[in-house]
C-alpha positions as CSV (number, residue, x, y, z in Angstrom):
1,M,-45.6,69.9,20.8
2,D,-46.8,73.4,21.3
3,S,-49.8,72.3,23.4
4,E,-47.7,70.0,25.6
5,R,-45.4,72.9,26.4
6,Q,-48.4,75.2,27.1
7,N,-49.9,72.5,29.4
8,A,-46.6,72.2,31.3
9,L,-46.4,76.0,31.7
10,E,-50.0,76.2,32.9
11,A,-49.4,73.4,35.4
12,R,-46.3,75.2,36.7
13,F,-48.1,78.6,36.9
14,D,-51.1,76.9,38.7
15,T,-48.8,75.6,41.4
16,I,-46.7,78.8,41.7
17,V,-49.3,81.5,41.6
18,P,-51.2,80.6,44.8
19,T,-47.9,80.8,46.8
20,L,-46.9,84.3,45.7
21,A,-47.4,87.1,48.1
22,T,-50.3,89.4,47.6
23,K,-50.4,93.1,48.3
24,A,-52.1,92.4,51.7
25,D,-49.4,90.0,52.6
26,V,-46.7,92.6,51.8
27,E,-48.5,95.2,53.9
28,A,-48.9,92.8,56.8
29,L,-45.2,92.1,56.7
30,R,-44.3,95.8,56.5
31,A,-46.5,96.5,59.6
32,D,-44.7,93.7,61.5
33,I,-41.3,95.0,60.5
34,H,-42.3,98.5,61.5
35,K,-43.4,97.3,65.0
36,W,-40.2,95.4,65.4
37,M,-38.1,98.4,64.4
38,V,-40.0,100.7,66.8
39,G,-39.5,98.3,69.7
40,S,-35.8,98.0,68.9
41,M,-35.4,101.7,68.8
42,I,-37.1,102.1,72.2
43,G,-35.0,99.3,73.7
44,L,-31.8,100.9,72.3
45,F,-32.8,104.3,73.7
46,I,-33.5,102.9,77.2
47,G,-30.3,100.9,77.1
48,F,-28.1,103.8,76.1
49,G,-29.8,106.0,78.6
50,G,-29.0,103.5,81.4
51,L,-25.4,103.3,80.2
52,A,-25.1,107.0,80.2
53,A,-26.5,107.2,83.7
54,A,-24.1,104.6,84.9
55,L,-21.1,106.3,83.4
56,A,-22.2,109.6,84.9
57,Q,-22.2,108.0,88.3
58,L,-18.7,106.7,87.8
59,I,-17.2,109.9,86.4
60,K,-18.9,112.3,88.9
61,P,-16.4,113.7,91.5
62,S,-17.0,112.3,94.9
63,Q,-17.1,114.3,98.2
64,P,-13.6,114.9,99.6
65,A,-13.0,112.6,102.5
66,A,-12.4,114.1,105.9
67,P,-8.7,114.1,106.8
68,V,-7.6,111.4,109.2
69,V,-6.1,112.9,112.3
70,V,-3.8,110.7,114.4
71,Q,-2.8,112.1,117.8
72,A,0.4,110.7,119.4
73,Q,0.0,109.4,122.9
74,P,2.4,111.0,125.5
75,S,5.2,108.7,126.3
76,Q,5.4,107.1,129.8
77,Q,9.2,107.2,130.0
78,P,10.8,110.0,132.1
79,A,12.5,112.7,130.1
80,Q,16.2,112.0,129.7
81,T,18.7,114.8,130.1
82,P,20.8,115.2,127.0
83,Q,24.3,113.7,127.4
84,L,27.1,116.0,126.6
85,P,30.2,114.7,124.8
86,P,33.2,114.0,127.0
87,T,35.5,117.1,127.6
88,I,38.8,116.9,125.8
89,I,41.7,118.7,127.4
90,I,44.7,119.5,125.2
91,N,47.9,120.7,126.7
92,I,49.8,122.9,124.5
93,P,53.3,123.8,125.6
94,P,54.2,127.5,125.8
95,L,56.0,129.0,122.9
96,K,59.6,130.1,123.7
Protein backbone atom coordinates (compact mmCIF):
# COMPACT_ATOMS: atom_id res chain seq x y z
CA MET A 1 0.00 0.00 0.00
CA ASP A 2 2.80 2.32 0.83
CA SER A 3 4.46 1.96 -2.56
CA GLU A 4 1.14 2.58 -4.38
CA ARG A 5 0.69 5.83 -2.48
CA GLN A 6 4.27 6.83 -3.16
CA ASN A 7 3.88 6.08 -6.88
CA ALA A 8 0.68 8.17 -7.01
CA LEU A 9 2.40 11.10 -5.30
CA GLU A 10 5.42 10.86 -7.61
CA ALA A 11 3.14 10.82 -10.65
CA ARG A 12 1.30 13.91 -9.34
CA PHE A 13 4.56 15.74 -8.63
CA ASP A 14 5.94 14.80 -12.04
CA THR A 15 2.94 16.42 -13.70
CA ILE A 16 2.81 19.52 -11.44
CA VAL A 17 6.48 20.48 -11.07
CA PRO A 18 7.13 21.35 -14.74
CA THR A 19 4.23 23.82 -14.70
CA LEU A 20 5.41 25.74 -11.64
CA ALA A 21 6.98 29.17 -12.19
CA THR A 22 10.71 29.44 -11.94
CA LYS A 23 12.68 32.40 -10.61
CA ALA A 24 13.27 33.55 -14.20
CA ASP A 25 9.55 33.41 -14.93
CA VAL A 26 8.77 35.53 -11.87
CA GLU A 27 11.45 38.09 -12.83
CA ALA A 28 10.08 38.33 -16.38
CA LEU A 29 6.58 38.88 -15.02
CA ARG A 30 7.88 41.51 -12.62
CA ALA A 31 9.61 43.35 -15.48
CA ASP A 32 6.43 43.28 -17.59
CA ILE A 33 4.35 44.65 -14.70
CA HIS A 34 6.96 47.36 -14.10
CA LYS A 35 6.79 48.46 -17.76
CA TRP A 36 3.00 48.53 -17.61
CA MET A 37 3.01 50.61 -14.41
CA VAL A 38 5.50 53.13 -15.82
CA GLY A 39 3.42 53.48 -18.99
CA SER A 40 0.26 53.95 -16.95
CA MET A 41 1.87 56.62 -14.78
CA ILE A 42 3.11 58.52 -17.83
CA GLY A 43 -0.34 58.32 -19.41
CA LEU A 44 -2.01 59.55 -16.23
CA PHE A 45 0.47 62.41 -15.93
CA ILE A 46 -0.19 63.53 -19.51
CA GLY A 47 -3.95 63.13 -19.09
CA PHE A 48 -4.14 65.14 -15.89
CA GLY A 49 -1.82 67.78 -17.39
CA GLY A 50 -4.18 68.17 -20.33
CA LEU A 51 -7.16 68.35 -18.01
CA ALA A 52 -5.47 71.06 -15.93
CA ALA A 53 -4.63 73.05 -19.06
CA ALA A 54 -8.23 72.83 -20.28
CA LEU A 55 -9.59 73.96 -16.92
CA ALA A 56 -7.12 76.85 -16.83
CA GLN A 57 -8.45 78.01 -20.20
CA LEU A 58 -12.02 77.88 -18.91
CA ILE A 59 -11.31 79.68 -15.65
CA LYS A 60 -9.00 82.39 -16.97
CA PRO A 61 -10.69 85.83 -17.10
CA SER A 62 -11.42 86.98 -20.60
CA GLN A 63 -10.69 90.40 -22.05
CA PRO A 64 -13.46 92.88 -21.26
CA ALA A 65 -15.64 93.43 -24.27
CA ALA A 66 -15.79 96.89 -25.81
CA PRO A 67 -19.01 98.67 -24.83
CA VAL A 68 -21.69 98.79 -27.47
CA VAL A 69 -22.54 102.39 -28.37
CA VAL A 70 -25.86 103.02 -30.05
CA GLN A 71 -26.46 106.53 -31.34
CA ALA A 72 -30.02 107.68 -31.87
CA GLN A 73 -30.91 108.99 -35.29
CA PRO A 74 -32.38 112.52 -35.35
CA SER A 75 -36.11 112.45 -35.87
CA GLN A 76 -37.51 113.68 -39.16
CA GLN A 77 -40.68 115.11 -37.64
CA PRO A 78 -40.84 118.89 -37.02
CA ALA A 79 -40.55 119.94 -33.43
CA GLN A 80 -43.95 120.47 -31.87
CA THR A 81 -44.69 123.39 -29.61
CA PRO A 82 -45.79 122.32 -26.21
CA GLN A 83 -49.52 122.69 -25.72
CA LEU A 84 -50.62 124.63 -22.70
CA PRO A 85 -53.66 123.54 -20.76
CA PRO A 86 -56.79 125.56 -21.39
CA THR A 87 -57.20 128.73 -19.27
CA ILE A 88 -59.80 128.46 -16.55
CA ILE A 89 -61.52 131.69 -15.50
CA ILE A 90 -63.28 131.73 -12.17
CA ASN A 91 -65.61 134.63 -11.31
CA ILE A 92 -65.70 135.29 -7.63
CA PRO A 93 -68.34 137.73 -6.51
CA PRO A 94 -67.08 140.62 -4.38
CA LEU A 95 -67.48 140.35 -0.65
CA LYS A 96 -70.01 142.75 0.90
